Backbone as a chain_set.jsonl record, in Angstrom:
{"seq": "MTASEFLAAFAAEIGVPVPAGPDFDALLAVASVAAHGSERLAAPLACWMGGASGLSADDLLAAARRVAPPPDAA", "coords": {"N": [[19.232, 16.814, -1.583], [19.493, 14.287, 0.07], [17.672, 10.775, 0.996], [17.628, 10.247, 3.302], [19.221, 12.369, 4.591], [16.926, 14.024, 4.371], [15.297, 13.292, 5.754], [16.601, 12.922, 8.524], [16.256, 15.652, 9.05], [13.731, 16.17, 9.045], [12.848, 14.448, 11.012], [13.926, 15.554, 13.404], [12.424, 18.311, 13.102], [9.742, 17.397, 13.402], [10.28, 16.433, 16.049], [10.538, 13.546, 16.374], [11.419, 10.545, 16.531], [14.173, 9.057, 13.885], [12.284, 6.31, 11.619], [13.913, 3.06, 12.193], [16.175, -0.349, 11.198], [14.197, -2.907, 11.711], [11.749, -1.515, 11.745], [11.977, 0.327, 9.761], [11.717, -1.056, 6.957], [9.801, -2.48, 7.459], [7.829, -0.297, 7.366], [8.629, 0.997, 4.736], [7.236, -1.413, 2.967], [4.158, -0.989, 4.195], [4.205, 1.241, 2.202], [4.69, 0.484, -0.212], [2.573, -1.77, -0.469], [-0.05, -0.212, -0.16], [0.256, 1.602, -2.203], [0.875, 0.031, -4.627], [-0.833, -1.661, -4.273], [-3.516, -0.168, -4.596], [-4.17, 3.134, -5.809], [-1.315, 5.261, -6.598], [-1.29, 7.366, -4.778], [-2.182, 7.01, -2.392], [-0.463, 5.512, -0.702], [0.821, 7.762, 0.676], [-0.858, 8.843, 2.426], [-1.037, 6.348, 3.623], [0.688, 5.878, 5.71], [0.821, 7.877, 6.906], [-1.664, 7.458, 8.244], [-1.528, 5.53, 9.428], [0.751, 5.883, 11.346], [-0.75, 7.647, 12.612], [-2.342, 6.03, 14.333], [-0.809, 4.783, 16.092], [-0.385, 1.909, 16.074], [2.141, -0.866, 15.484], [4.488, -1.065, 12.878], [4.932, -3.725, 11.928], [1.877, -4.643, 12.794], [0.98, -2.495, 11.118], [1.633, -3.449, 8.67], [0.528, -5.677, 8.285], [-1.962, -5.302, 8.474], [-2.058, -3.72, 5.912], [-1.642, -5.411, 4.342], [-3.834, -7.416, 4.613], [-6.021, -5.307, 3.594], [-5.619, -4.817, 0.724], [-5.842, -5.895, -2.467], [-4.698, -9.167, -3.579], [-1.859, -9.77, -5.506], [-2.45, -10.648, -8.227], [-4.52, -10.297, -8.904], [-4.814, -7.361, -9.349]], "CA": [[18.916, 16.36, -0.183], [19.266, 12.699, 0.194], [16.339, 10.797, 1.625], [18.213, 10.014, 5.269], [19.075, 13.6, 4.972], [15.181, 14.58, 4.588], [13.813, 12.384, 7.169], [16.945, 13.398, 9.904], [15.886, 16.918, 9.531], [11.841, 16.148, 9.347], [12.235, 14.222, 12.354], [14.354, 16.828, 14.374], [11.824, 19.775, 13.274], [8.874, 17.099, 14.26], [10.535, 15.679, 17.17], [10.39, 11.963, 16.844], [13.386, 9.476, 15.799], [13.644, 8.54, 12.218], [12.282, 4.893, 11.863], [15.476, 2.123, 12.089], [16.195, -1.476, 11.342], [12.534, -3.777, 11.084], [10.82, -1.086, 11.265], [11.799, 1.03, 8.357], [11.655, -2.043, 6.454], [7.826, -2.645, 7.763], [7.186, 0.995, 6.774], [8.604, 1.056, 3.192], [6.553, -1.924, 2.453], [3.261, -0.309, 4.185], [4.135, 2.356, 1.16], [4.396, -0.607, -1.518], [1.639, -2.521, -0.631], [-0.598, 0.894, -0.219], [0.898, 2.044, -3.126], [0.612, -1.195, -5.736], [-2.248, -2.35, -4.136], [-4.945, 0.83, -5.012], [-3.537, 4.319, -6.656], [0.018, 5.609, -5.391], [-1.454, 8.724, -3.751], [-2.58, 6.009, -1.251], [0.78, 5.204, 0.268], [1.818, 8.524, 1.49], [-2.286, 8.966, 2.944], [-1.889, 5.01, 4.74], [1.826, 5.936, 6.273], [0.289, 9.136, 7.915], [-2.735, 7.22, 8.857], [-0.665, 4.399, 10.341], [1.268, 6.731, 12.497], [-1.921, 8.138, 13.685], [-3.05, 5.062, 15.053], [-0.283, 4.151, 17.218], [0.241, 0.71, 16.082], [2.978, -1.286, 15.212], [4.994, -1.254, 11.656], [4.525, -5.081, 11.988], [0.918, -4.354, 12.447], [0.484, -1.836, 9.677], [2.017, -4.073, 7.085], [-0.232, -6.886, 7.938], [-3.258, -4.325, 8.059], [-2.262, -2.968, 4.66], [-1.794, -6.946, 3.179], [-5.493, -7.706, 4.649], [-6.468, -5.111, 2.566], [-4.846, -4.707, -0.363], [-6.065, -7.115, -3.519], [-3.913, -10.158, -4.21], [-1.287, -9.224, -6.89], [-2.515, -11.41, -9.472], [-6.077, -9.607, -9.108], [-4.49, -6.302, -9.826]], "C": [[18.617, 14.853, -0.597], [17.762, 12.718, 0.99], [16.717, 10.396, 3.52], [18.627, 11.335, 5.405], [17.869, 14.475, 5.5], [14.71, 14.15, 5.616], [14.728, 12.755, 8.259], [16.518, 14.276, 10.188], [14.51, 17.425, 9.491], [12.196, 15.668, 10.359], [12.61, 14.769, 13.618], [13.126, 18.031, 14.554], [10.483, 18.872, 13.989], [8.647, 16.265, 15.505], [9.867, 14.154, 17.533], [11.77, 11.377, 15.899], [12.582, 9.285, 14.407], [13.572, 6.7, 12.635], [13.587, 4.018, 11.67], [14.988, 0.759, 11.649], [14.452, -2.091, 11.029], [11.589, -3.101, 10.713], [10.815, 0.464, 9.719], [11.347, 0.02, 7.546], [10.062, -2.166, 6.502], [7.274, -1.556, 7.106], [7.28, 1.341, 5.036], [7.348, -0.156, 2.573], [4.954, -1.45, 2.993], [3.013, 0.564, 2.525], [3.505, 1.686, 0.08], [3.406, -0.729, -1.371], [0.853, -1.102, -1.11], [-0.506, 1.37, -1.657], [0.476, 1.194, -4.735], [-0.523, -1.324, -5.478], [-4.165, -1.577, -4.461], [-3.574, 1.982, -6.54], [-2.372, 4.951, -5.854], [-0.344, 6.07, -4.794], [-2.146, 7.739, -2.182], [-1.141, 5.934, 0.023], [1.293, 6.64, 0.906], [0.456, 8.859, 2.879], [-1.758, 7.502, 4.643], [-0.626, 5.48, 5.814], [1.395, 7.566, 7.404], [-0.664, 8.615, 8.814], [-2.579, 5.879, 10.05], [0.277, 5.054, 11.652], [0.647, 7.487, 13.203], [-2.293, 7.32, 14.813], [-2.351, 4.637, 16.408], [0.569, 2.402, 17.331], [1.568, 0.175, 15.208], [3.374, -1.01, 14.079], [4.563, -2.58, 11.525], [3.147, -4.997, 11.582], [0.135, -3.686, 11.476], [0.473, -2.812, 8.861], [0.962, -5.057, 7.319], [-1.764, -6.294, 7.616], [-3.278, -4.085, 6.627], [-2.231, -4.338, 3.881], [-3.21, -7.215, 3.436], [-5.875, -6.917, 3.888], [-6.676, -4.986, 1.309], [-5.31, -5.956, -1.547], [-4.779, -7.842, -3.927], [-3.252, -9.722, -5.656], [-1.903, -9.449, -8.054], [-3.955, -11.035, -9.742], [-5.986, -8.329, -9.207], [-5.021, -6.099, -11.682]], "O": [[17.761, 14.405, -1.359], [17.031, 13.622, 1.396], [16.037, 10.361, 4.546], [18.415, 11.703, 6.561], [17.75, 15.231, 6.464], [13.793, 14.61, 6.296], [14.073, 13.029, 9.264], [16.172, 14.379, 11.365], [14.106, 18.559, 9.751], [11.923, 16.503, 11.222], [11.986, 14.629, 14.67], [12.842, 18.579, 15.619], [10.033, 19.361, 15.025], [7.654, 15.688, 15.948], [9.12, 13.744, 18.421], [12.601, 11.711, 15.054], [11.428, 9.301, 13.978], [14.255, 6.024, 13.405], [14.353, 4.464, 10.816], [13.785, 0.498, 11.63], [13.712, -1.622, 10.165], [10.744, -3.397, 9.869], [9.983, 1.139, 9.113], [10.16, 0.256, 7.321], [9.303, -1.927, 5.563], [6.333, -1.716, 6.329], [6.392, 1.768, 4.298], [6.564, 0.268, 1.724], [4.225, -1.534, 2.004], [1.978, 0.53, 1.86], [2.427, 1.917, -0.468], [2.733, 0.08, -2.01], [1.01, -0.759, -2.282], [-1.607, 1.469, -2.198], [-0.089, 1.712, -5.699], [-1.373, -1.137, -6.348], [-5.3, -2.048, -4.517], [-2.786, 1.74, -7.454], [-2.443, 5.139, -4.639], [-0.07, 5.631, -3.678], [-2.449, 8.229, -1.094], [-1.05, 6.251, 1.209], [2.242, 6.559, 1.686], [0.771, 9.063, 4.051], [-1.943, 7.556, 5.859], [-1.033, 5.441, 6.976], [1.855, 7.943, 8.481], [-0.719, 9.031, 9.971], [-3.218, 5.491, 11.027], [0.337, 4.556, 12.777], [1.087, 8.024, 14.22], [-2.517, 7.716, 15.957], [-2.901, 4.281, 17.45], [1.441, 1.901, 18.041], [1.956, 0.87, 14.269], [2.424, -0.353, 13.653], [3.552, -2.615, 10.823], [2.868, -5.173, 10.396], [-0.969, -4.018, 11.045], [-0.567, -3.134, 8.286], [0.377, -5.308, 6.265], [-2.534, -6.713, 6.752], [-4.35, -4.196, 6.031], [-2.794, -4.373, 2.787], [-3.905, -7.257, 2.421], [-6.348, -7.562, 2.952], [-7.79, -5.035, 0.789], [-4.935, -7.081, -1.218], [-3.885, -7.249, -4.531], [-3.884, -9.416, -6.666], [-1.949, -8.568, -8.913], [-4.526, -11.452, -10.751], [-7.096, -7.797, -9.178], [-4.752, -5.063, -12.291]]}, "num_chains": 1, "name": "protein.A"}
């Protein structure tokens, strides 16, 4: 199963649309910032928390970047 197939099936199962366009890219960036700014397990949980927050994908990305240490500090 590809990622696209999984996301489409999961979206249908839980009754939400699959993120698209700029939101898709911003959410992947949130996961990347979380995974690289801490332990990898932070990525999926940060994305869940973001979804629960109701904030936009851009706002979530900005928040993740504020929280993560600078890349050279890791």
